[in-house]
Each structure stands twice: as structure tokens, then as C-alpha cells.
FIKOLZA-1660 file (N, C-alpha, C; in steps of 0.1 Angstrom, whole numbers, plus 5000, padded with zeros to 4 digits):
% residues 104
   i   px   py   pz ch aa at
   1 1250 5063 2695  A  M  N
   1 1240 5058 2686  A  M CA
   1 1246 5046 2678  A  M  C
   2 1239 5035 2678  A  S  N
   2 1244 5023 2670  A  S CA
   2 1240 5025 2656  A  S  C
   3 1248 5018 2647  A  T  N
   3 1245 5018 2633  A  T CA
   3 1240 5005 2628  A  T  C
   4 1232 5005 2618  A  H  N
   4 1228 4992 2612  A  H CA
   4 1236 4989 2600  A  H  C
   5 1235 4977 2595  A  T  N
   5 1242 4973 2583  A  T CA
   5 1236 4982 2572  A  T  C
   6 1245 4988 2564  A  P  N
   6 1240 4997 2553  A  P CA
   6 1231 4990 2543  A  P  C
   7 1222 4997 2538  A  G  N
   7 1213 4992 2528  A  G CA
   7 1219 4994 2514  A  G  C
   8 1213 4990 2504  A  P  N
   8 1200 4985 2504  A  P CA
   8 1199 4970 2508  A  P  C
   9 1188 4966 2514  A  W  N
   9 1186 4952 2517  A  W CA
   9 1176 4946 2508  A  W  C
  10 1176 4933 2507  A  N  N
  10 1166 4927 2498  A  N CA
  10 1162 4914 2504  A  N  C
  11 1152 4908 2499  A  C  N
  11 1148 4895 2504  A  C CA
  11 1146 4885 2492  A  C  C
  12 1155 4886 2482  A  K  N
  12 1155 4877 2471  A  K CA
  12 1166 4867 2473  A  K  C
  13 1162 4855 2473  A  S  N
  13 1172 4844 2475  A  S CA
  13 1178 4841 2461  A  S  C
  14 1191 4839 2460  A  P  N
  14 1197 4836 2448  A  P CA
  14 1194 4822 2443  A  P  C
  15 1189 4813 2452  A  H  N
  15 1187 4799 2448  A  H CA
  15 1172 4796 2448  A  H  C
  16 1163 4806 2449  A  Y  N
  16 1149 4804 2451  A  Y CA
  16 1141 4813 2442  A  Y  C
  17 1132 4808 2435  A  T  N
  17 1123 4817 2427  A  T CA
  17 1109 4818 2434  A  T  C
  18 1103 4829 2432  A  G  N
  18 1090 4831 2439  A  G CA
  18 1091 4838 2452  A  G  C
  19 1087 4831 2463  A  L  N
  19 1088 4838 2476  A  L CA
  19 1102 4839 2480  A  L  C
  20 1104 4848 2490  A  S  N
  20 1118 4852 2494  A  S CA
  20 1125 4841 2503  A  S  C
  21 1118 4831 2507  A  A  N
  21 1123 4821 2517  A  A CA
  21 1125 4827 2530  A  A  C
  22 1121 4840 2532  A  G  N
  22 1121 4846 2545  A  G CA
  22 1134 4851 2550  A  G  C
  23 1144 4852 2542  A  I  N
  23 1157 4857 2546  A  I CA
  23 1160 4871 2540  A  I  C
  24 1163 4880 2548  A  V  N
  24 1167 4894 2544  A  V CA
  24 1182 4894 2543  A  V  C
  25 1187 4900 2531  A  R  N
  25 1201 4900 2528  A  R CA
  25 1206 4914 2525  A  R  C
  26 1219 4917 2528  A  D  N
  26 1224 4930 2525  A  D CA
  26 1229 4931 2510  A  D  C
  27 1236 4941 2507  A  A  N
  27 1240 4943 2493  A  A CA
  27 1250 4933 2488  A  A  C
  28 1257 4926 2498  A  F  N
  28 1267 4916 2495  A  F CA
  28 1261 4902 2496  A  F  C
  29 1247 4901 2497  A  N  N
  29 1240 4889 2498  A  N CA
  29 1242 4881 2511  A  N  C
  30 1248 4888 2521  A  D  N
  30 1249 4882 2535  A  D CA
  30 1236 4884 2542  A  D  C
  31 1232 4874 2550  A  P  N
  31 1220 4874 2557  A  P CA
  31 1220 4885 2568  A  P  C
  32 1208 4892 2569  A  I  N
  32 1206 4903 2579  A  I CA
  32 1196 4897 2589  A  I  C
  33 1185 4891 2584  A  A  N
  33 1174 4886 2593  A  A CA
  33 1168 4874 2587  A  A  C
  34 1164 4865 2595  A  D  N
  34 1157 4853 2591  A  D CA
  34 1143 4853 2597  A  D  C
  35 1133 4854 2589  A  C  N
  35 1119 4855 2593  A  C CA
  35 1112 4842 2594  A  C  C
  36 1120 4831 2591  A  R  N
  36 1113 4818 2591  A  R CA
  36 1112 4812 2605  A  R  C
  37 1121 4815 2614  A  Y  N
  37 1121 4808 2627  A  Y CA
  37 1120 4818 2638  A  Y  C
  38 1116 4813 2650  A  S  N
  38 1116 4822 2662  A  S CA
  38 1120 4814 2674  A  S  C
  39 1128 4821 2682  A  E  N
  39 1132 4815 2695  A  E CA
  39 1120 4815 2705  A  E  C
  40 1111 4824 2702  A  I  N
  40 1099 4826 2711  A  I CA
  40 1088 4817 2706  A  I  C
  41 1082 4810 2714  A  P  N
  41 1070 4802 2710  A  P CA
  41 1059 4811 2705  A  P  C
  42 1054 4807 2693  A  I  N
  42 1043 4815 2688  A  I CA
  42 1030 4807 2687  A  I  C
  43 1019 4813 2687  A  R  N
  43 1006 4806 2687  A  R CA
  43 1003 4800 2674  A  R  C
  44 1005 4807 2663  A  D  N
  44 1002 4802 2650  A  D CA
  44 1014 4801 2641  A  D  C
  45 1015 4791 2634  A  K  N
  45 1026 4789 2625  A  K CA
  45 1024 4799 2613  A  K  C
  46 1034 4806 2609  A  K  N
  46 1032 4816 2598  A  K CA
  46 1032 4809 2585  A  K  C
  47 1024 4814 2576  A  T  N
  47 1023 4808 2562  A  T CA
  47 1035 4813 2554  A  T  C
  48 1038 4807 2543  A  P  N
  48 1049 4812 2535  A  P CA
  48 1047 4826 2530  A  P  C
  49 1034 4830 2528  A  E  N
  49 1031 4843 2523  A  E CA
  49 1033 4853 2534  A  E  C
  50 1030 4850 2547  A  Q  N
  50 1033 4859 2558  A  Q CA
  50 1048 4860 2561  A  Q  C
  51 1055 4849 2560  A  I  N
  51 1070 4850 2561  A  I CA
  51 1076 4859 2551  A  I  C
  52 1071 4857 2538  A  D  N
  52 1076 4866 2527  A  D CA
  52 1073 4881 2530  A  D  C
  53 1060 4883 2534  A  A  N
  53 1056 4897 2537  A  A CA
  53 1065 4903 2548  A  A  C
  54 1068 4896 2558  A  N  N
  54 1076 4900 2569  A  N CA
  54 1090 4904 2564  A  N  C
  55 1095 4895 2556  A  A  N
  55 1109 4897 2550  A  A CA
  55 1109 4910 2542  A  A  C
  56 1099 4912 2533  A  R  N
  56 1098 4924 2525  A  R CA
  56 1098 4936 2533  A  R  C
  57 1090 4936 2544  A  L  N
  57 1089 4948 2553  A  L CA
  57 1102 4951 2559  A  L  C
  58 1109 4941 2564  A  I  N
  58 1122 4943 2571  A  I CA
  58 1132 4948 2560  A  I  C
  59 1132 4942 2548  A  A  N
  59 1142 4946 2538  A  A CA
  59 1140 4961 2534  A  A  C
  60 1128 4966 2535  A  A  N
  60 1125 4980 2531  A  A CA
  60 1129 4990 2542  A  A  C
  61 1133 4985 2554  A  A  N
  61 1136 4994 2566  A  A CA
  61 1146 5005 2563  A  A  C
  62 1158 5002 2557  A  P  N
  62 1167 5013 2554  A  P CA
  62 1162 5024 2545  A  P  C
  63 1154 5020 2535  A  E  N
  63 1148 5030 2527  A  E CA
  63 1137 5038 2534  A  E  C
  64 1130 5031 2542  A  M  N
  64 1119 5038 2550  A  M CA
  64 1126 5048 2560  A  M  C
  65 1137 5045 2566  A  K  N
  65 1144 5054 2575  A  K CA
  65 1148 5066 2567  A  K  C
  66 1154 5064 2555  A  N  N
  66 1158 5076 2547  A  N CA
  66 1146 5085 2543  A  N  C
  67 1135 5079 2539  A  L  N
  67 1124 5087 2535  A  L CA
  67 1118 5094 2547  A  L  C
  68 1118 5088 2559  A  L  N
  68 1113 5094 2571  A  L CA
  68 1122 5106 2575  A  L  C
  69 1135 5105 2573  A  L  N
  69 1144 5116 2576  A  L CA
  69 1141 5128 2566  A  L  C
  70 1139 5124 2553  A  Y  N
  70 1136 5134 2543  A  Y CA
  70 1122 5141 2546  A  Y  C
  71 1112 5133 2551  A  A  N
  71 1099 5138 2554  A  A CA
  71 1100 5148 2566  A  A  C
  72 1108 5145 2575  A  L  N
  72 1110 5153 2587  A  L CA
  72 1116 5167 2582  A  L  C
  73 1126 5166 2573  A  H  N
  73 1131 5179 2568  A  H CA
  73 1121 5186 2560  A  H  C
  74 1113 5179 2552  A  Y  N
  74 1102 5186 2545  A  Y CA
  74 1092 5193 2554  A  Y  C
  75 1088 5186 2564  A  I  N
  75 1078 5191 2574  A  I CA
  75 1084 5204 2581  A  I  C
  76 1096 5203 2585  A  E  N
  76 1103 5214 2592  A  E CA
  76 1106 5226 2583  A  E  C
  77 1108 5224 2570  A  T  N
  77 1112 5235 2561  A  T CA
  77 1104 5234 2548  A  T  C
  78 1091 5235 2548  A  P  N
  78 1083 5233 2536  A  P CA
  78 1086 5242 2524  A  P  C
  79 1091 5254 2527  A  G  N
  79 1094 5264 2517  A  G CA
  79 1106 5260 2509  A  G  C
  80 1114 5251 2513  A  D  N
  80 1127 5247 2506  A  D CA
  80 1124 5237 2495  A  D  C
  81 1112 5233 2493  A  F  N
  81 1109 5223 2482  A  F CA
  81 1100 5229 2472  A  F  C
  82 1103 5225 2459  A  T  N
  82 1095 5229 2448  A  T CA
  82 1083 5219 2447  A  T  C
  83 1073 5223 2439  A  E  N
  83 1062 5214 2436  A  E CA
  83 1067 5201 2430  A  E  C
  84 1076 5202 2421  A  T  N
  84 1081 5190 2414  A  T CA
  84 1088 5181 2425  A  T  C
  85 1096 5186 2434  A  E  N
  85 1102 5178 2444  A  E CA
  85 1092 5172 2453  A  E  C
  86 1081 5179 2456  A  R  N
  86 1071 5174 2465  A  R CA
  86 1064 5162 2458  A  R  C
  87 1061 5163 2445  A  L  N
  87 1055 5152 2438  A  L CA
  87 1064 5140 2437  A  L  C
  88 1077 5143 2435  A  E  N
  88 1087 5132 2434  A  E CA
  88 1088 5125 2448  A  E  C
  89 1087 5132 2458  A  F  N
  89 1088 5127 2472  A  F CA
  89 1076 5118 2474  A  F  C
  90 1064 5123 2470  A  C  N
  90 1052 5115 2472  A  C CA
  90 1053 5102 2463  A  C  C
  91 1058 5102 2451  A  Q  N
  91 1060 5091 2443  A  Q CA
  91 1070 5081 2450  A  Q  C
  92 1081 5086 2456  A  D  N
  92 1090 5078 2463  A  D CA
  92 1084 5070 2474  A  D  C
  93 1075 5077 2481  A  I  N
  93 1067 5070 2492  A  I CA
  93 1058 5059 2487  A  I  C
  94 1051 5062 2476  A  D  N
  94 1042 5052 2470  A  D CA
  94 1050 5040 2465  A  D  C
  95 1062 5043 2459  A  D  N
  95 1070 5032 2454  A  D CA
  95 1075 5023 2465  A  D  C
  96 1079 5029 2476  A  L  N
  96 1085 5022 2488  A  L CA
  96 1074 5013 2494  A  L  C
  97 1062 5019 2495  A  I  N
  97 1051 5011 2501  A  I CA
  97 1048 4999 2492  A  I  C
  98 1047 5001 2479  A  A  N
  98 1045 4990 2469  A  A CA
  98 1056 4980 2470  A  A  C
  99 1068 4984 2472  A  K  N
  99 1079 4974 2473  A  K CA
  99 1078 4966 2486  A  K  C
 100 1074 4973 2497  A  A  N
 100 1073 4965 2510  A  A CA
 100 1061 4956 2509  A  A  C
 101 1051 4959 2501  A  E  N
 101 1039 4951 2499  A  E CA
 101 1041 4940 2488  A  E  C
 102 1052 4940 2482  A  G  N
 102 1055 4930 2471  A  G CA
 102 1048 4933 2458  A  G  C
 103 1045 4946 2456  A  M  N
 103 1038 4950 2444  A  M CA
 103 1049 4954 2433  A  M  C
 104 1061 4956 2437  A  R  N
 104 1072 4960 2428  A  R CA
 104 1085 4953 2431  A  R  C
% end
């Protein structure tokens, strides 16, 4: 099994305010992915907002993976979790979705 660059990842450029400029970076600010360009010809040029949304979604991938692993454990062993833990888990999911959508 191959491993990915450890998270957290972000799409905030240190030299740019507002949109992410489409670059996903690791915790050391090194680039992970560039959503601005494609080697494959595409039909429609992406808007800055679409590029930013793509970068946010990719940047959230490590956290999504961790939450999915936790969800799998929760589904397989539901009796191991308290109601408080279940509510915290649901809040973590809501927070991650909001982050990927640029709401947080």
C-alpha cells in the first residue's frame, strides 16, 4: 500500500488573499497539487471559483480519509460509542464538509 503526504493539507497561499490560487500545500507549505492547469485538454476553462473549490476539496482529503476510517469503525461496532461521541462525530463531519465547501 502506498502512502500519501501526511496531512493536514491546505489551499491558502502565503502570498495571496482571497481565493487559494488553486495550489494545495502540505503542513510545510510545499505544493501537493496544482488545480490551475491540466495536461489533458478540457472543454471549458475553469473559473477562479471552480479552481478554488477543487483545491479546497483536495486539501480536505486526508481529513476525509480519517473520518471515513472512523465511520467504518463506528458502523462495525456501534455499541462502542456514547451518545456524546456520536454527536461529536456528526459535528466533525459537518465541519469537514463546511471546510471543503469554503464555509469555514
